[in-house]
C-alpha positions as CSV (number, residue, x, y, z in Angstrom):
1,M,130.1,173.3,72.6
2,S,130.5,171.8,69.5
3,A,132.3,168.1,69.7
4,R,135.7,168.0,67.7
5,N,135.8,166.5,63.9
6,Q,137.6,163.4,63.3
7,P,139.5,163.0,61.0
8,I,138.7,162.0,57.2
9,T,141.4,159.1,55.3
10,L,141.1,159.0,51.1
11,N,143.8,157.6,49.6
12,G,145.2,156.5,52.2
13,Q,146.2,160.1,53.2
14,T,144.4,161.7,56.9
15,V,142.9,164.8,56.5
16,A,142.9,165.9,60.4
17,P,140.2,168.6,61.9
18,G,140.5,172.8,60.4
19,T,142.6,171.5,57.7
20,R,141.7,171.2,53.8
21,A,144.3,169.0,50.8
22,T,143.6,167.7,47.4
23,I,143.9,164.3,46.7
24,D,144.1,162.0,44.1
25,L,142.3,158.6,43.5
26,P,144.3,156.5,41.6
27,V,142.1,156.0,38.1
28,A,143.9,153.3,35.8
29,K,146.8,154.7,32.8
30,L,146.4,156.0,30.4
31,Y,147.9,153.5,27.0
32,T,150.0,155.8,27.2
33,H,150.9,154.6,30.0
34,D,150.1,158.2,31.9
35,R,148.5,158.3,35.3
36,I,145.6,160.0,35.9
37,G,143.0,160.4,39.0
38,M,140.0,161.7,40.0
39,P,140.6,165.0,41.8
40,V,139.1,165.4,46.0
41,Q,139.5,168.9,47.6
42,V,139.0,167.7,51.5
43,V,137.5,170.8,53.6
44,C,137.8,169.7,57.2
45,G,135.8,171.4,59.4
46,R,137.1,172.0,62.8
47,Q,134.1,170.9,64.7
48,A,131.8,168.3,64.3
49,G,129.0,168.0,61.4
50,P,127.9,165.8,59.0
51,R,130.0,164.4,55.2
52,L,128.5,165.8,52.3
53,F,129.5,165.0,49.4
54,V,129.3,167.1,46.0
55,S,130.5,165.9,42.3
56,A,130.4,166.9,39.2
57,A,131.8,165.9,35.8
58,M,129.9,162.4,36.4
59,H,129.8,163.0,32.2
60,G,132.4,164.4,31.7
61,D,130.4,166.8,28.8
62,E,128.7,168.1,31.8
63,I,131.4,171.0,32.6
64,N,128.8,173.9,35.0
65,G,129.4,171.8,37.5
66,V,133.4,172.0,37.7
67,E,132.9,175.8,37.9
68,V,130.5,175.8,40.3
69,I,132.7,173.2,42.7
70,R,135.9,175.9,42.0
71,R,133.6,178.6,43.6
72,L,132.3,177.4,46.0
73,L,136.1,176.0,47.3
74,K,136.8,179.6,47.2
75,L,134.2,181.0,49.2
76,P,135.7,182.5,53.2
77,I,132.3,181.2,54.4
78,L,134.3,177.8,54.3
79,K,137.1,178.8,57.5
80,R,133.1,178.5,60.2
81,L,132.5,175.2,58.7
82,H,130.9,171.6,60.1
83,G,131.4,168.8,58.8
84,T,133.2,167.5,56.5
85,L,132.8,168.8,52.5
86,I,134.5,166.6,49.5
87,A,133.7,168.6,46.4
88,I,135.5,166.5,43.3
89,P,134.8,168.6,40.2
90,I,135.6,166.1,38.2
91,V,134.4,162.8,38.4
92,N,134.8,161.0,35.0
93,V,138.3,162.1,34.1
94,H,138.1,160.5,30.7
95,G,135.6,162.5,29.7
96,F,136.0,164.9,30.0
97,I,139.7,165.5,28.9
98,Y,137.7,164.2,26.1
99,H,135.3,166.5,25.2
100,S,133.0,163.0,25.9
101,R,129.8,161.9,28.0
102,Y,131.4,158.6,28.5
103,L,134.2,156.8,28.9
104,P,136.0,155.4,26.9
105,D,135.0,151.8,26.9
106,G,131.2,154.0,26.1
107,R,129.5,152.6,28.8
108,D,127.3,155.9,30.6
109,L,129.4,156.0,34.4
110,N,126.6,157.0,35.7
111,R,124.2,153.6,35.5
112,S,127.2,151.6,37.1
113,F,126.9,152.1,40.1
114,P,127.8,150.4,42.5
115,G,130.8,148.8,40.6
116,S,133.6,146.5,40.8
117,E,136.9,146.1,41.5
118,S,137.6,143.5,38.2
119,G,134.8,145.0,36.1
120,S,134.6,147.1,32.7
121,L,136.6,150.8,33.2
122,T,133.6,152.4,33.4
123,A,132.6,149.5,36.9
124,R,136.0,149.8,37.9
125,V,135.8,154.3,38.4
126,A,131.8,154.2,39.7
127,N,133.9,151.2,42.9
128,L,136.4,154.2,43.1
129,F,133.9,156.4,43.8
130,M,131.6,154.3,45.7
131,T,134.0,153.2,48.5
132,E,136.7,156.5,48.9
133,I,133.3,158.9,48.5
134,V,130.5,157.7,49.1
135,E,130.7,155.5,52.4
136,Q,132.0,157.7,54.3
137,C,129.8,160.3,53.2
138,S,126.1,161.9,54.7
139,H,124.9,163.5,52.8
140,G,125.4,164.2,48.3
141,I,124.8,166.1,45.8
142,D,125.8,165.8,41.6
143,L,126.0,167.9,40.1
144,H,124.4,167.9,36.2
145,T,123.5,169.7,32.7
146,G,121.2,168.9,29.4
147,A,123.2,165.8,27.0
148,G,124.5,167.1,23.7
149,H,122.9,170.5,22.3
150,R,120.3,170.3,24.8
151,T,119.6,172.7,27.8
152,N,118.6,172.7,31.2
153,L,116.4,175.3,32.7
154,P,117.9,174.9,36.9
155,H,115.8,172.5,38.8
156,V,116.6,169.4,41.5
157,R,115.5,166.1,41.1
158,A,114.6,163.9,44.6
159,N,113.5,161.3,46.5
160,L,110.2,164.0,47.3
161,D,109.0,160.5,49.4
162,D,112.5,160.4,51.7
163,P,111.7,163.6,53.8
164,E,115.0,163.6,54.6
165,T,116.0,163.8,50.4
166,S,112.7,166.6,50.5
167,R,114.0,168.5,53.8
168,L,117.7,169.6,51.4
169,A,115.9,169.9,47.8
170,H,113.5,172.4,49.6
171,A,116.6,174.5,50.9
172,F,118.2,174.2,47.8
173,G,116.2,177.2,46.5
174,V,115.8,176.2,42.9
175,P,111.7,177.4,40.9
176,L,111.4,173.5,40.3
177,L,111.1,170.1,41.8
178,L,111.1,167.0,40.0
179,N,110.1,164.1,42.4
180,S,112.0,161.4,40.3
181,N,112.2,157.7,40.4
182,L,116.0,156.1,41.0
183,R,116.5,154.6,38.0
184,D,119.1,151.0,38.2
185,G,122.6,151.8,38.4
186,S,122.4,155.5,39.5
187,L,124.6,157.5,42.1
188,R,121.0,157.9,43.3
189,Q,120.1,154.6,43.9
190,T,122.7,153.2,45.1
191,A,123.2,156.1,47.7
192,A,120.1,155.1,49.0
193,E,120.9,151.9,49.5
194,R,123.5,152.9,52.0
195,G,121.5,155.6,53.7
196,V,123.2,158.8,52.6
197,P,120.2,161.3,51.5
198,M,121.4,162.0,47.4
199,L,120.2,165.6,45.3
200,L,120.7,166.0,41.7
201,Y,121.2,169.5,40.2
202,E,120.5,169.8,36.6
203,G,121.0,173.2,35.1
204,G,122.3,174.1,31.6
205,E,123.9,172.1,28.4
206,A,127.3,170.5,27.7
207,L,130.4,171.8,26.8
208,R,129.4,175.7,28.2
209,F,129.3,177.9,30.8
210,D,126.1,179.1,32.2
211,E,126.6,181.4,34.2
212,V,122.6,182.1,35.8
213,A,123.0,177.6,36.3
214,I,126.4,178.2,38.4
215,R,125.3,181.4,40.2
216,A,122.2,179.1,41.5
217,G,124.1,175.9,41.8
218,M,126.8,177.2,43.5
219,R,124.0,178.9,46.3
220,G,121.4,175.8,46.6
221,I,124.9,174.4,47.9
222,V,125.5,176.7,50.9
223,N,121.4,176.1,52.0
224,V,121.8,173.3,51.8
225,M,124.8,173.0,54.3
226,R,123.4,175.7,56.4
227,A,119.8,174.1,56.7
228,L,122.8,170.9,57.5
229,E,123.9,173.3,60.1
230,M,126.9,172.5,58.6
231,L,127.2,176.1,57.9
232,P,126.1,179.5,59.7
233,R,122.7,180.9,59.3
234,S,122.8,184.1,56.5
235,G,122.9,187.2,59.1
236,H,120.7,189.1,55.9
237,K,117.2,187.7,56.2
238,P,116.7,187.5,52.4
239,A,113.9,190.1,49.9
240,R,112.8,187.1,48.8
241,R,111.9,182.9,49.1
242,I,111.3,181.0,46.3
243,E,109.3,178.3,47.7
244,P,110.0,176.2,44.8
245,V,106.8,174.0,43.3
246,I,106.7,170.2,42.6
247,A,106.8,168.7,39.5
248,R,105.6,165.0,39.5
249,S,105.4,163.6,36.1
250,S,107.8,165.0,32.8
251,T,107.8,164.0,29.7
252,W,109.6,164.3,26.1
253,V,107.8,165.6,23.0
254,R,109.2,164.2,20.0
255,A,109.3,164.9,16.0
256,P,106.8,163.6,14.0
257,E,109.0,164.1,11.0
258,S,112.7,164.8,9.9
259,G,113.7,168.2,9.1
260,I,114.9,171.9,10.6
261,L,113.3,173.0,13.6
262,R,112.1,176.3,14.4
263,L,112.4,176.7,18.2
264,L,109.0,179.2,19.9
265,A,108.7,178.4,23.5
266,P,111.8,179.3,25.6
267,L,113.2,177.3,29.0
268,G,111.0,177.9,31.4
269,A,107.8,178.6,29.6
270,R,104.4,177.9,30.6
271,V,102.8,176.3,27.7
272,K,99.0,175.0,27.1
273,K,97.8,172.2,26.1
274,N,98.3,171.6,22.3
275,G,99.8,175.2,22.8
276,L,103.1,175.4,20.0
277,L,106.2,175.3,20.5
278,G,107.7,174.8,17.3
279,V,107.8,174.1,13.2
280,I,109.2,171.6,11.7
281,A,110.3,172.4,8.0
282,N,111.6,170.9,4.7
283,P,115.1,172.8,3.7
284,F,113.2,174.4,1.0
285,G,109.8,175.9,3.5
286,D,107.0,174.7,1.2
287,R,106.1,171.9,3.7
288,E,105.8,172.8,7.4
289,T,104.8,170.4,10.2
290,E,103.6,172.6,13.6
291,V,104.5,170.9,17.3
292,F,102.1,171.2,19.9
293,S,102.1,170.7,24.1
294,P,100.7,167.7,25.2
295,N,99.6,169.1,27.9
296,D,99.5,172.4,30.8
297,G,103.1,172.8,32.1
298,I,106.6,174.0,31.6
299,V,109.5,173.6,29.4
300,L,111.6,172.4,31.6
301,G,114.8,171.6,28.5
302,R,114.7,171.8,24.6
303,T,117.0,171.0,22.0
304,N,119.6,174.0,20.7
305,L,120.0,172.4,17.1
306,P,118.2,172.7,14.6
307,L,118.2,170.3,12.5
308,V,116.5,166.7,13.8
309,N,115.6,163.5,13.1
310,E,111.7,161.8,13.5
311,G,111.8,160.0,16.5
312,D,114.7,163.5,18.1
313,A,113.7,165.1,21.7
314,L,112.3,168.1,21.0
315,Y,110.8,169.8,24.2
316,H,111.5,168.3,27.6
317,M,107.5,170.0,29.4
318,A,107.0,169.1,33.3
319,R,103.6,168.8,34.6
320,F,102.7,170.6,37.6
321,E,99.1,171.5,39.7
322,Q,100.2,174.9,40.1
323,V,101.5,175.4,36.7
324,E,100.9,179.3,37.7
325,Q,103.4,179.1,40.7
326,A,105.1,177.4,39.0
327,A,105.9,179.8,35.7
328,Q,106.0,182.3,38.2
329,N,108.5,180.8,40.1
330,V,110.6,180.6,37.7
331,D,110.2,184.6,36.8
332,L,111.6,185.2,39.7
333,F,113.9,182.7,39.6
334,Q,116.0,184.3,36.9
335,E,115.2,187.8,38.1
336,V,117.7,187.3,41.5
337,H,120.4,184.6,39.5
338,T,120.5,187.1,36.0
339,P,123.9,189.8,36.2
340,A,122.5,192.9,36.7
341,I,125.0,194.6,34.3
342,P,126.9,193.3,31.5
343,E,130.5,192.7,32.6
344,A,131.7,189.5,34.0
345,P,130.2,188.5,37.8
346,D,132.9,188.7,40.7
347,P,132.7,184.8,41.7
348,E,134.6,184.5,44.1
349,S,132.6,186.9,46.2
350,P,131.4,186.0,50.1
351,I,127.9,184.6,50.4
352,P,126.5,186.8,52.8
């Protein structure tokens, strides 16, 4: 029989095993003197197990993950949780309120870790997140989308050279994994330095809900929790399992000149070297410039804005040794996660 779980304390509030609580971590006040807090929900299982944090809206305009966490917290299976789940649906509350990627001081929170108690506003938020959340956890998942006017195909970025991180990335259940280097000041790098394996899930576009990316994100978190033995294994054998393909490098294709872009290659498309991605024209259409892929690959991300300046990032191409397998994975993934009927799906239906 498993050992009994230990209580956990955030911001001076203790959550006992077998209970759950919503806690507001205090962030700096607004200049109107109104208090602002980072909302956290803690689900403390009765039995011992890992402590996993799941965070979203690190960039305040990346809202897909907020919906992922909302659906996750409503799953009945959490009553059988081993260990502790710490869910932070809105990390960058200031940015979320103002539909902005950044905090009011203009800094990127995901380049400001570990932060400091006496630094900029962004540094203080980073420090709060590190001390109250990351340093109490054994594992983490951070949910992201593409930046403004860009869409990302659902995929996981992680340090796949670390065995535990690689194991969880493969368990997540997305078609493609990107072996991504740790960036200075990022949450992933700072967590890794403290021995906390972390996955970064990308899917969809800023300020938009993407149903496929949301479904895949929620199911991926449940898959990881099962791999960590925080949740029981499913009693149903999946009809088809996606074995992810790893990309060891990726590159952005940039606009060779300014103009109006016609996008030709869709998200997730397999494109051969020198394959046509799009066409840039002037408003009269009497001058056109074709945009080609520099290598064989899969479209991992792309702009949605047809108005481009010279040098703008247009397509994010991921390189794979097994391009054909990667393309098949994407097709299967879309088939599995796309709603089968036009009516809105039931987001709270339990995962078997």
